[in-house]
C-alpha positions in Angstrom: -74.1 66.8 46.4 -74.7 69.0 43.4 -70.7 68.4 43.0 -71.4 64.7 42.9 -74.1 64.6 40.3 -71.5 66.7 37.9 -69.2 64.1 38.9 -71.5 61.3 37.9 -72.9 63.3 34.6 -69.3 63.6 33.8 -68.1 60.5 34.3 -71.3 58.9 32.7 -70.5 61.2 29.2 -67.1 60.1 29.4 -68.0 56.3 29.6 -70.3 57.0 27.0 -68.1 58.5 24.7 -65.2 57.1 25.3 -63.1 59.8 25.8 -61.3 60.9 29.1 -62.3 63.6 32.2 -61.1 67.1 31.2 -63.3 69.0 34.0 -61.0 70.6 36.3 -63.8 70.7 38.3 -64.7 66.8 38.5 -60.7 66.5 38.5 -60.6 68.3 41.5 -63.1 67.2 43.4 -63.2 65.4 46.5 -64.4 62.4 46.2 -64.7 60.7 49.7 -65.6 57.4 50.0 -69.0 58.3 51.5 -69.4 59.9 48.3 -68.8 56.3 46.4 -71.8 54.8 46.7 -74.3 57.9 45.4 -72.4 57.9 42.6 -72.1 54.4 41.8 -75.9 54.6 42.1 -75.7 57.0 39.9 -73.9 55.1 36.9 -76.3 52.3 37.6 -79.1 54.4 36.8 -77.5 55.9 33.7 -76.8 52.2 32.5 -80.2 51.5 32.8 -80.9 54.5 31.4 -79.1 53.9 28.4 -80.2 50.0 28.3 -83.7 51.0 27.7 -82.9 53.5 25.2 -81.2 51.0 23.3 -84.0 48.4 23.8 -86.4 50.9 22.6 -84.0 51.6 19.2 -83.7 48.5 18.8 -87.3 47.1 18.9 -87.9 48.3 15.0 -84.7 46.3 13.8 -85.7 42.4 15.8 -87.3 40.7 12.7 -84.1 41.4 10.7 -81.8 40.8 13.5 -83.6 36.9 14.1 -82.6 36.3 10.2 -79.6 37.1 11.5 -79.3 35.3 13.9 -81.1 32.3 12.4 -78.3 32.2 9.5 -75.6 32.8 11.7 -76.8 29.1 13.4 -77.4 27.7 10.3 -73.7 28.5 9.3 -72.2 27.3 12.5 -74.2 24.0 12.0 -72.2 23.9 8.4 -68.6 25.2 9.2 -69.1 22.1 12.2 -70.4 19.8 9.3 -67.2 20.7 7.2 -64.8 20.6 10.2 -66.4 16.8 10.7 -65.5 15.7 7.0 -62.1 17.7 7.2 -61.4 15.3 10.3 -62.8 12.6 8.3 -60.3 13.5 5.4 -57.5 13.9 8.1 -57.8 10.4 9.1 -58.2 8.6 6.1 -55.4 9.9 4.8 -53.4 9.1 7.8 -54.3 5.7 7.2 -53.4 6.0 3.8 -49.9 6.6 4.7 -49.6 4.5 7.4 -50.6 1.4 4.6 -47.9 2.6 2.3 -45.4 2.9 5.0 -45.9 -0.7 5.6 -46.3 -1.4 1.6 -42.3 -0.1 1.4 -41.3 -1.8 4.5 -42.7 -5.3 2.9 -41.0 -4.3 -0.4 -37.5 -3.7 1.0 -38.1 -6.6 2.8 -39.2 -8.6 -0.6 -36.2 -6.9 -2.3 -33.6 -8.1 0.6 -35.4 -11.5 -0.3 -34.9 -11.0 -3.6 -30.8 -10.0 -3.1 -30.2 -12.7 -1.5 -31.5 -15.3 -4.1 -29.7 -13.5 -6.1 -26.2 -13.9 -4.3 -26.8 -17.0 -3.1 -26.8 -18.3 -6.9 -24.0 -16.1 -7.9 -21.8 -17.4 -5.2 -23.1 -21.1 -6.1 -22.1 -20.5 -10.0 -19.0 -19.0 -8.9 -18.1 -21.9 -6.8 -18.9 -23.9 -9.9 -16.9 -21.7 -12.0 -14.1 -21.8 -9.6 -14.2 -25.6 -8.7 -14.1 -26.1 -12.7 -11.2 -23.9 -13.3 -9.8 -25.6 -10.4 -10.3 -28.6 -11.8 -8.9 -27.9 -15.2 -6.0 -26.1 -13.9 -5.9 -29.2 -11.7 -5.8 -31.6 -14.9 -3.2 -29.1 -16.4 -1.5 -29.6 -13.5 -1.0 -33.1 -14.4 -0.5 -32.9 -18.1 2.1 -30.7 -17.6 4.4 -33.2 -15.1 7.2 -35.3 -15.7 5.3 -38.3 -16.0 2.6 -37.1 -18.7 4.8 -34.8 -21.1 1.2 -33.7 -22.8 2.4 -30.0 -23.0 0.1 -29.4 -26.2 -2.9 -30.6 -24.7 -1.8 -29.0 -21.7 -1.6 -25.2 -24.1 -5.2 -26.2 -25.2 -6.6 -26.6 -22.1 -5.4 -23.6 -20.3 -6.8 -21.4 -23.6 -10.2 -23.3 -22.7 -9.8 -22.1 -19.3 -8.7 -18.6 -20.2 -12.3 -17.6 -20.3 -13.5 -19.2 -16.8 -10.8 -17.5 -15.1 -11.5 -14.2 -16.9 -15.2 -14.5 -15.4 -13.9 -15.3 -12.0 -14.9 -12.3 -9.2 -13.3 -11.2 -6.8 -9.6 -9.5 -6.7 -8.1 -12.0 -4.3 -9.3 -15.5 -5.9 -8.5 -14.0 -9.6 -5.2 -13.4 -8.3 -4.6 -16.6 -6.6 -6.3 -18.4 -9.9 -4.7 -15.8 -12.6 -1.1 -16.7 -10.4 -1.7 -20.2 -10.8 -2.5 -20.2 -14.0 0.4 -18.3 -15.5 2.4 -20.7 -13.7 1.3 -23.7 -15.6 1.2 -21.4 -18.9 5.4 -20.7 -18.1 5.9 -24.7 -17.5 4.0 -25.3 -20.9 5.6 -22.7 -22.6 9.3 -24.1 -21.2 8.1 -27.4 -22.1 6.9 -26.8 -25.8 9.5 -24.4 -26.5 12.3 -26.7 -26.0 10.6 -29.7 -27.5 10.3 -27.4 -30.6 14.1 -26.3 -30.3 15.0 -29.8 -29.5 13.7 -31.3 -32.9 16.7 -29.6 -34.5 20.4 -30.2 -34.3 22.2 -27.1 -34.8 25.8 -27.4 -35.6 28.2 -25.1 -36.5 32.3 -24.3 -36.9 34.2 -21.8 -38.6 33.7 -23.2 -42.2 30.9 -25.4 -42.0 27.4 -25.5 -40.6 24.7 -28.3 -40.5 20.8 -28.7 -39.5 19.2 -31.7 -39.4 15.6 -32.6 -38.2 15.0 -35.5 -35.5 13.2 -38.6 -36.8 10.5 -38.1 -34.3 9.8 -34.4 -35.1 7.6 -35.3 -37.7 5.2 -32.7 -39.5 2.9 -33.7 -37.2 4.5 -33.1 -34.1 5.9 -30.0 -35.0 2.5 -28.8 -35.9 1.3 -29.7 -32.5 3.9 -28.0 -31.2 3.2 -24.5 -32.9 -0.1 -24.9 -32.0 0.3 -25.0 -28.4 2.5 -22.0 -28.4 0.0 -20.1 -30.6 -2.6 -21.5 -28.1 -0.4 -19.1 -24.7 0.7 -16.5 -26.9 4.5 -17.9 -27.0 4.7 -18.9 -30.3 6.5 -15.7 -31.3 9.3 -16.1 -29.1 10.1 -19.4 -30.1 10.0 -18.7 -34.0 12.3 -15.7 -33.2 14.7 -18.4 -31.3 14.0 -21.0 -34.0 14.5 -18.2 -36.8 18.0 -16.7 -35.3 19.3 -20.2 -35.1 18.6 -20.8 -39.0 19.6 -17.0 -39.6 23.2 -18.6 -39.1 22.5 -21.1 -41.5 21.2 -19.3 -44.4 22.5 -15.2 -44.1 25.6 -16.1 -42.5 27.1 -18.1 -45.8 25.9 -15.4 -47.8 27.8 -12.6 -46.9 30.4 -11.9 -49.4 34.0 -12.1 -48.7 35.9 -11.6 -46.6 33.5 -13.0 -44.4 33.3 -16.6 -45.1 30.5 -17.6 -47.8 29.3 -20.3 -49.4 31.0 -22.7 -51.4 29.2 -25.9 -51.6 26.0 -27.2 -50.0 24.8 -30.9 -49.3 21.4 -32.6 -48.5 21.8 -36.2 -47.1 18.1 -37.0 -45.7 17.4 -35.2 -43.1 20.4 -33.1 -42.5 21.2 -29.9 -44.7 25.1 -29.4 -44.7 27.0 -25.9 -46.0 30.4 -25.6 -46.6 32.1 -22.0 -46.3 34.9 -20.6 -47.6 36.5 -17.0 -47.9 36.8 -16.8 -51.9 34.1 -15.9 -53.5 31.4 -18.0 -55.1 29.2 -17.2 -58.3 25.4 -15.9 -57.6 24.2 -19.0 -59.3 26.3 -20.8 -56.0 23.9 -18.7 -53.3 21.1 -18.6 -55.4 20.7 -22.1 -55.9 21.9 -22.4 -52.6 18.9 -20.6 -51.3 16.3 -22.4 -53.4 18.2 -25.8 -52.3 17.8 -24.5 -48.0 13.8 -23.8 -48.4 12.7 -27.2 -50.3 14.8 -28.6 -46.9 12.9 -27.4 -45.5 9.5 -27.6 -46.7 10.7 -31.1 -46.8 10.2 -31.7 -42.6 8.1 -28.5 -41.4 4.4 -27.9 -41.3 3.2 -25.3 -43.4 2.3 -22.3 -41.1 6.1 -22.9 -39.5 7.3 -22.6 -43.2 5.3 -19.6 -43.8 6.1 -17.7 -40.2 10.0 -18.8 -40.8 9.4 -17.6 -44.5 8.1 -13.8 -43.2 11.0 -13.8 -40.9 14.1 -14.8 -43.1 13.4 -14.6 -46.6 13.6 -10.9 -46.9 16.9 -10.3 -45.4 18.1 -13.3 -47.3 16.7 -11.1 -50.3 18.0 -7.9 -49.7 22.1 -10.2 -49.0 21.3 -11.1 -52.0 20.8 -8.4 -53.5 23.1 -6.2 -52.0 25.9 -8.6 -51.8 25.9 -11.0 -54.7 22.8 -9.9 -57.4 24.5 -6.3 -58.2 27.9 -6.7 -57.7 28.0 -9.6 -60.2 26.5 -7.0 -62.7 29.3 -6.7 -65.5 30.7 -3.5 -66.3 32.3 -3.9 -70.4 30.1 -4.8 -73.1 32.1 -8.3 -74.0 30.3 -9.4 -70.5 27.1 -7.8 -70.7 26.1 -11.8 -71.8 26.9 -12.8 -67.7 23.9 -10.0 -67.5 21.4 -11.8 -69.3 22.3 -15.1 -67.8 22.1 -13.1 -64.5 18.6 -11.7 -65.1 17.2 -15.1 -65.7 18.8 -16.6 -62.9 17.0 -14.0 -60.8 13.7 -13.9 -62.4 13.7 -18.1 -61.3 14.5 -17.4 -57.9 11.6 -14.8 -58.2 9.5 -17.5 -60.1 10.1 -19.8 -56.8 9.1 -17.7 -54.0 5.9 -16.2 -55.9 4.7 -19.7 -56.4 5.2 -20.6 -52.7 3.6 -17.2 -51.7 6.7 -16.2 -49.8 7.2 -12.7 -49.6 10.5 -11.4 -51.8 9.5 -12.1 -55.3 7.8 -8.4 -55.8 11.7 -6.9 -54.6 13.7 -9.5 -57.0 11.3 -8.3 -60.1 11.8 -4.7 -59.6 15.7 -5.6 -59.5 15.2 -7.1 -62.6 13.6 -4.4 -63.8 15.9 -1.8 -62.8 18.8 -4.0 -63.6 19.5 -1.7 -67.2 19.9 1.3 -64.5 22.3 -0.5 -62.2 24.2 -1.5 -65.7 24.5 2.4 -66.3 25.2 3.4 -62.9 28.1 0.9 -62.3 29.0 2.2 -65.7 29.5 6.1 -64.0 31.0 4.7 -61.4 33.3 3.1 -63.1 34.3 6.3 -65.0 34.1 8.6 -62.0 36.6 5.8 -60.3 38.7 6.1 -63.5 39.2 9.2 -63.1 39.8 9.4 -59.2 42.5 6.7 -60.5 44.2 8.5 -63.1 45.1 11.5 -60.5 45.6 9.2 -57.8 48.2 6.6 -60.0 49.8 10.5 -61.5 53.4 10.4 -60.7 53.5 14.0 -61.8 56.2 13.6 -64.2 56.1 16.0 -67.0 56.4 15.1 -70.9 56.6 17.1 -73.4 54.0 17.6 -76.3 54.1 19.7 -79.8 51.9 22.0 -80.9 51.7 22.5 -84.8 50.3 25.4 -86.9 50.9 25.8 -90.7 50.1 28.5 -92.4 51.0 30.6 -96.1 54.9 31.1 -96.4 54.6 34.9 -97.5 55.4 34.9 -101.1 59.1 36.5 -100.9 62.0 36.6 -103.1 64.8 33.7 -101.7 67.8 36.0 -99.4 70.8 35.7 -99.1 71.6 33.0 -96.1 74.6 35.5 -95.1 73.0 38.8 -95.6 71.1 41.0 -92.6 67.7 41.0 -95.0 67.8 37.3 -94.2 66.8 38.2 -90.3 64.7 40.9 -91.4 63.0 38.6 -93.4 63.0 35.4 -90.5 60.9 38.3 -88.4 58.5 39.5 -90.9 57.4 35.6 -91.4 55.4 35.7 -88.7 53.3 38.4 -89.3 51.3 36.4 -91.8 48.1 37.8 -93.1 45.6 40.1 -91.0 44.3 38.5 -87.8 41.0 37.1 -87.6 38.8 39.2 -84.5 38.6 36.9 -81.0 35.0 37.2 -80.8 35.5 34.6 -77.3 34.1 36.5 -73.7 35.3 34.7 -70.5 33.4 35.3 -67.6 36.9 36.1 -65.8 39.3 38.2 -67.9 41.3 39.7 -64.7 43.7 36.7 -64.9 44.3 37.9 -68.6 45.2 41.2 -68.1 42.8 43.2 -69.6 41.8 45.3 -66.7 45.5 46.3 -65.3 47.0 46.9 -69.0 49.0 43.4 -69.3 49.5 43.7 -72.9 49.5 39.4 -73.4 47.5 36.6 -72.7 48.6 33.2 -72.1 47.8 31.8 -75.3 50.8 30.1 -77.0 51.5 32.9 -79.5 54.6 34.9 -80.6 54.6 38.7 -82.0 56.4 39.9 -84.3 57.7 43.1 -85.4 59.4 45.9 -84.3 56.1 48.0 -84.6 54.7 48.9 -81.4 50.9 48.1 -81.5 48.0 48.2 -78.9 47.4 45.1 -76.5 44.3 44.5 -78.0 45.3 43.9 -81.6 48.8 42.0 -80.3 46.7 39.7 -78.3 44.0 39.3 -81.3 46.8 38.7 -83.7 48.2 35.9 -81.2 45.2 34.6 -81.4 45.2 34.1 -84.9 48.4 33.0 -85.7 48.9 30.2 -83.1 44.8 28.9 -83.6 44.6 28.8 -79.7 40.7 30.4 -79.8 40.2 28.0 -83.2 40.3 24.1 -84.1 43.2 22.4 -84.4 44.2 23.0 -88.2 45.8 19.9 -88.2 43.2 17.8 -87.7 40.8 19.6 -90.0 43.9 18.9 -92.4 43.9 15.1 -91.5 47.9 15.9 -90.5 48.8 14.5 -86.8 51.4 16.2 -85.2 54.5 14.7 -85.3 56.0 13.4 -81.6 58.3 15.8 -79.9 61.9 15.9 -80.6 64.6 15.9 -78.0 65.4 20.0 -78.1 67.3 22.3 -75.9 65.5 23.8 -73.4 66.4 27.4 -75.1 65.1 26.0 -78.6 61.3 25.3 -77.8 59.9 27.0 -80.9 60.9 26.3 -84.0 60.4 27.5 -87.6 60.2 25.0 -90.6 59.5 25.4 -94.1 58.4 22.3 -96.2 59.1 22.8 -99.3 57.5 19.8 -101.4 59.7 18.8 -104.4 58.6 21.3 -107.5 56.6 23.7 -105.8 57.3 28.0 -106.0 58.1 29.5 -103.3 54.4 30.9 -103.2 53.1 27.3 -102.4 55.6 27.0 -99.2 54.3 26.4 -95.8 55.0 27.6 -92.6 55.2 25.3 -90.2 54.7 26.8 -86.3 55.6 24.2 -83.6 55.7 24.5 -79.8 56.7 22.7 -77.3 55.3 22.5 -73.5 55.1 20.0 -71.2 52.1 18.2 -69.5 52.1 15.8 -67.2 49.7 12.0 -67.7 46.6 12.9 -66.6 45.5 14.1 -70.1 46.2 10.8 -71.8 44.5 8.6 -69.0 41.0 11.3 -69.7 41.6 10.5 -73.4 41.5 7.0 -72.5 38.8 7.0 -70.2 36.7 9.1 -73.0 38.2 7.0 -76.1 37.0 4.3 -73.8 33.3 5.1 -73.2 32.7 6.2 -76.7 34.7 2.4 -78.3 32.0 0.5 -76.1 28.8 2.7 -77.2 29.6 1.7 -80.5 30.5 -2.1 -79.9 26.9 -1.8 -77.9 25.1 -0.1 -81.2 25.7 -3.3 -83.1 25.1 -5.9 -80.5 21.5 -6.7 -78.7 21.6 -7.8 -75.3 17.7 -8.2 -73.8 19.1 -7.2 -70.2 19.0 -3.8 -71.9 16.1 -3.4 -74.0 14.4 -1.5 -71.3 17.2 1.8 -72.5 19.5 2.8 -75.0 23.1 1.7 -73.6 24.7 3.0 -76.8 23.6 6.4 -76.5 23.8 6.3 -72.3 27.5 5.5 -72.6 27.9 8.7 -75.1 27.1 10.7 -71.7 30.0 9.6 -69.7 32.6 11.5 -71.6 30.7 14.6 -70.5 30.2 13.0 -66.9 34.2 12.2 -66.8 35.3 15.6 -67.9 33.0 17.3 -65.3 34.4 15.1 -62.6 38.2 16.2 -64.2 37.3 20.2 -63.7 36.0 19.2 -60.0 38.8 17.0 -59.0 41.5 18.9 -60.7 42.1 22.2 -58.3 42.5 20.2 -55.3 44.7 17.3 -57.1 47.2 19.9 -58.5 46.7 22.5 -55.3 47.7 19.6 -53.0 50.5 18.1 -55.2 54.3 19.0 -54.5 55.7 19.4 -58.0 52.1 20.9 -59.7 50.8 23.8 -60.1 48.0 25.8 -61.7 50.4 26.3 -65.0 50.4 22.0 -65.1 46.5 22.5 -64.9 46.8 25.2 -67.4 48.4 23.3 -69.7 47.1 19.5 -69.1 43.6 21.0 -69.4 44.2 23.0 -72.8 45.8 19.6 -74.6 42.9 17.9 -73.2 40.6 20.1 -75.3 42.8 20.5 -78.0 42.8 16.4 -78.5 39.6 16.0 -77.8 38.4 18.8 -80.5 40.1 16.0 -82.8 38.5 13.0 -81.7 36.5 11.4 -84.3 32.6 10.8 -82.2 29.7 8.8 -83.4 27.0 10.9 -85.1 24.3 10.3 -82.3 26.7 11.9 -79.6 25.8 15.7 -79.5 29.1 17.4 -79.5 31.8 17.6 -77.5 32.8 21.8 -78.6 30.6 23.1 -75.2 32.9 19.9 -72.9 36.1 21.7 -74.9 35.0 25.0 -74.5 34.8 24.7 -71.0 38.0 22.7 -70.6 39.0 25.6 -72.3 37.2 28.5 -69.5 38.7 25.8 -66.9 42.4 26.4 -67.9 42.0 30.1 -69.0 40.7 30.4 -65.0 43.7 28.3 -63.5 45.8 30.6 -65.6 44.4 33.4 -63.8 44.3 31.8 -60.6 48.4 31.6 -61.2 48.5 35.1 -62.5 46.7 36.9 -59.9 48.8 34.9 -57.3 52.1 36.1 -58.0 50.8 39.4 -58.9 49.9 39.6 -55.3 53.4 38.4 -54.3 55.3 40.9 -56.6 52.7 43.9 -55.2 53.6 42.9 -52.1 57.5 43.0 -52.5 57.2 46.3 -54.3 55.1 47.8 -51.4 58.4 47.0 -48.9 59.9 50.1 -51.0 57.0 52.5 -49.9 58.1 54.7 -52.8 61.1 55.8 -53.6 60.8 59.3 -52.1 63.2 58.0 -49.3 65.7 56.2 -51.6 69.2 58.5 -50.8 68.2 58.1 -46.8 70.4 55.4 -45.3 67.5 54.0 -43.4 65.4 53.6 -46.0 67.4 52.9 -49.0 68.2 49.5 -47.7 64.9 48.7 -47.6 64.1 49.8 -50.9 67.0 48.1 -52.6 65.6 44.8 -50.6 62.1 45.0 -52.3 63.7 45.9 -55.6 65.9 43.2 -55.6 63.6 40.6 -54.1 61.0 41.7 -57.1 63.9 41.2 -59.3 64.6 37.6 -57.8 61.2 36.6 -57.8 60.1 37.3 -61.6 63.5 35.0 -62.4 62.3 32.6 -60.0 59.0 32.5 -61.8 60.7 32.2 -64.8 62.9 29.3 -63.9 59.6 27.6 -62.5 57.6 28.2 -65.5 60.1 27.4 -68.3 60.0 23.1 -68.1 56.4 23.8 -67.8 55.1 26.6 -70.2 55.6 26.9 -74.4 58.4 29.6 -75.0 55.3 32.2 -76.5 53.4 31.7 -73.4 56.5 31.6 -70.9 57.4 35.3 -72.2 53.6 36.4 -72.6 52.8 35.6 -68.8 56.4 36.5 -67.1 56.0 39.8 -69.2 52.6 40.7 -68.0 54.3 40.4 -64.6 56.9 42.6 -65.3 54.9 45.2 -67.0 53.5 44.7 -63.7 56.5 46.2 -61.5 57.5 48.2 -64.3 53.7 50.2 -64.1 54.6 50.0 -60.4 58.0 51.8 -60.7 57.3 54.5 -63.0 53.8 55.5 -61.1 56.0 55.6 -57.9 58.6 58.1 -59.6 55.7 60.2 -61.8 54.4 60.6 -57.7 57.5 62.1 -56.4 57.5 66.2 -56.8 61.3 66.8 -56.1 64.0 64.2 -57.4 67.5 65.3 -56.4 70.5 64.2 -57.9 71.7 61.7 -55.6 67.8 60.2 -55.8 68.2 60.3 -59.4 71.2 58.2 -59.4 69.9 55.9 -57.4 66.4 55.7 -59.3 68.6 55.0 -62.2 70.7 52.3 -60.3 67.1 50.7 -59.6 65.7 51.0 -62.7 69.0 49.2 -64.2 68.3 46.4 -61.8 65.0 45.7 -63.0 66.4 46.1 -67.0 68.1 42.7 -66.4 64.7 41.3 -66.3 65.1 41.9 -70.3 67.6 39.1 -70.5 64.8 36.6 -70.2 62.7 37.6 -73.6 66.1 37.1 -75.5 65.2 34.6 -78.6 66.8 32.5 -81.3 65.9 32.7 -84.9 64.8 29.9 -86.2 67.5 27.5 -87.4 66.9 27.2 -91.1 67.5 30.7 -91.3 70.2 32.5 -93.0 72.7 34.1 -90.6 76.2 34.3 -90.7 76.2 33.6 -86.5 73.7 32.5 -84.5 72.8 36.0 -83.0 70.1 36.5 -80.6 67.1 38.2 -80.8 66.2 40.3 -77.8 62.1 40.1 -77.7 61.6 42.6 -74.3 59.4 45.3 -75.6 57.2 42.6 -77.8 56.4 41.2 -74.5 56.5 44.1 -72.4 54.0 46.9 -73.3 55.7 49.8 -71.3 59.5 48.5 -71.9 60.2 51.1 -74.3 58.7 54.0 -71.8 60.7 52.4 -68.8 63.8 52.9 -71.4 62.9 56.2 -71.8 62.3 56.7 -68.4 65.8 55.7 -67.6 67.5 58.3 -70.1 65.2 60.8 -68.7 66.4 60.1 -64.8 69.9 60.3 -66.4 69.5 62.7 -69.2 69.8 66.7 -69.4 67.4 69.1 -70.7 69.2 69.2 -73.6 68.7 65.0 -74.1 65.2 65.1 -73.0 64.0 67.5 -75.3 66.2 66.3 -78.4 64.4 62.9 -77.2 61.1 64.8 -77.5 61.4 66.4 -81.2 63.9 64.2 -82.5 63.3 61.4 -81.3 60.6 58.8 -80.2 59.9 59.6 -76.4 56.7 61.1 -77.5 55.4 57.6 -78.4 55.5 56.5 -74.8 55.0 59.5 -73.2 52.8 62.6 -72.6 54.0 66.0 -73.1 52.4 66.9 -69.5 54.5 63.6 -68.4 57.7 64.7 -69.7 57.2 68.3 -68.4 56.6 67.1 -64.7 59.5 65.1 -64.8 61.5 68.1 -65.9 60.5 69.8 -63.1 60.9 67.3 -60.0 64.4 66.4 -61.9 65.8 70.3 -62.5 65.6 73.4 -60.2 63.8 76.4 -62.0 65.7 78.3 -64.3 65.3 79.4 -67.8 66.6 76.2 -69.6 64.1 74.5 -67.7 61.9 76.6 -69.1 62.9 77.4 -72.7 62.8 73.2 -72.3 59.4 73.1 -71.3 58.4 75.5 -73.8 60.2 73.6 -76.9 58.4 70.4 -75.7 54.6 72.3 -75.4 55.1 73.7 -78.7 56.3 70.3 -80.4 53.5 68.2 -81.1 53.4 64.7 -79.8 53.0 61.8 -80.7 51.5 60.3 -77.7 49.9 57.7 -76.9 
């Protein structure tokens, strides 16, 4: 029993505390069925006891609990009332949504009804428009029927219906109606187009054009046709076709020959006829034809059609008139300028006619009138340039001789016996007259004159005098002063024109004339130096061209022409000679270069002669000095000479290069090549001499050929001096080659003047004068062929030291002679003797 009591207490305590049993005794106690009822009773007593404890303890808290219970009940009532109000609100909300849904449904139904009403209204309008358009198109179709033929009215109806057609809705309906309307528009266009073109009758043949406006084609009917075409946007095509037909009658007669052009025209009633021919008519006929043609059209065509055709045809007609008639009709020569005044008046009348009717083209004609003086000057320039071109193209290349004359006071010397030797010396000294003036001319291209490579001469036509060996620069200065190539022609300054060339033999190009006026003593004698050289006919053409422009300028300065009031024609013409000379300088190299019979030397002579003659030309006071152009011609001539000399130098250098030096001159394989090179060089110089002899004057010929010979000799001397060892056979070969080259000295033989006293007409060798290294070359031959004694004698007693330096002679002796006491003695003597080397 006590065990059960403990078990019930433990269980009650666990229930009260809300914990688990943890007593091993209780947990391990035997709980049988008989023990359960007492346990339950014990638990009931414990519960009752706990209840009684709770009631006893809660009696003190009773009033507060009652108040709380009362408040809880009121709260429950408030909550119940809020729930009822919430339910009412929810119910009211639900009723409002229902009303809204009903209103939306009713509104949708209203929209459907309104849309249906609008659709019905639009459908009614569309059907009415469709009915209207259909009615209009049916009326247009009726108007275009063959029985009605009222195309203008139909075109107007189509224009009015176009807005209604554009308002139609529905792609299929619009496509059907638009296609129908387009078909009707095409029919109306064809009828209007044909009716418009059928109002005119065009007749054309090879030499005749005619236009006739039918009697039925009144201005009102043509206006209605044009308006109908405008309504259906087909006027442009119809007017283009009409203007194309009118072009044949208007523009083709304005074409210049060889095409048929207007010969005459006539107007008979409603017909306008044009006759054509291939001969050129005057520009007055063309201008009158243009005015008459538009007067005819204006008489029978409506104004709107005239304005449209004028916009298309008149600009083309004015362009053709200016290009083919007016501008070519501008005269060139001063005596024809009255025709230019008349031409300007006619063009001005046509411009006034076009401006009066407000047609295009008047401004272009007015501009042409303002530019007419410029056109005239341009034609004069073109004529001058073309004259230069014709001068070259018409030139036959035939050469004729002209002479250059220079007069100088003769030296004051007693008369000499004609048969004495002193006569020859006096003639030789007469070439040197006074100290030369320095030549200050500077040329950009001096290589052609031989200044860079030691050539002693220039292409000036100047003879040298004296046996004294002077420097090349002094000789050139003397030449230029003696012959006046760098100065103006003394003949023109003295008023003495050169005499025409007399027929002379080829060997006698240069003559010396001593003029002795009656009663004058020897001190007043005058030496006249004359040279002949050959030119083509081109300089004469150029002088004629320049003279014509200057003469025309003088003529215009004395006459006044209204057409040239805006410019100064006289001053403008004075600029043309400069243009002609520039054209000559630009064209001449091509002409002379392509000619089979002419060359640079001909160009040199022609340009020099032209410059000389231009300096003699009397120019007006208001003309700029022609001296710059003459100087340009001189420079141009020197340039041509330079090119030719450079070509010949190159050829001779190439021929001499074939020798490859003279070291192998005794070897059979090379000896022949060297001999051929020397022979070819000599032959080439002689060939050049033969080619230039008919062209150049004697002095220029000898100077030019002398420069080439100097080049050859310099090359030979240089090659020989470069040889370190010269054997006796080589020396003999070198002497042979040098002797062959010395045959060129025959080219420089001159005859004394015919008026000098001489028993025999002896020839004077001038080789040393024109070939600066000729004496040096002769001494080189003496050295190659001489002994040590001869060489020493030439150095100490002769003039070898004038051409060679001591070092050059010593080097040649070392190359020619073996080392010996004689060679050493000769070298010592040469070094000990003061030389007069160059």
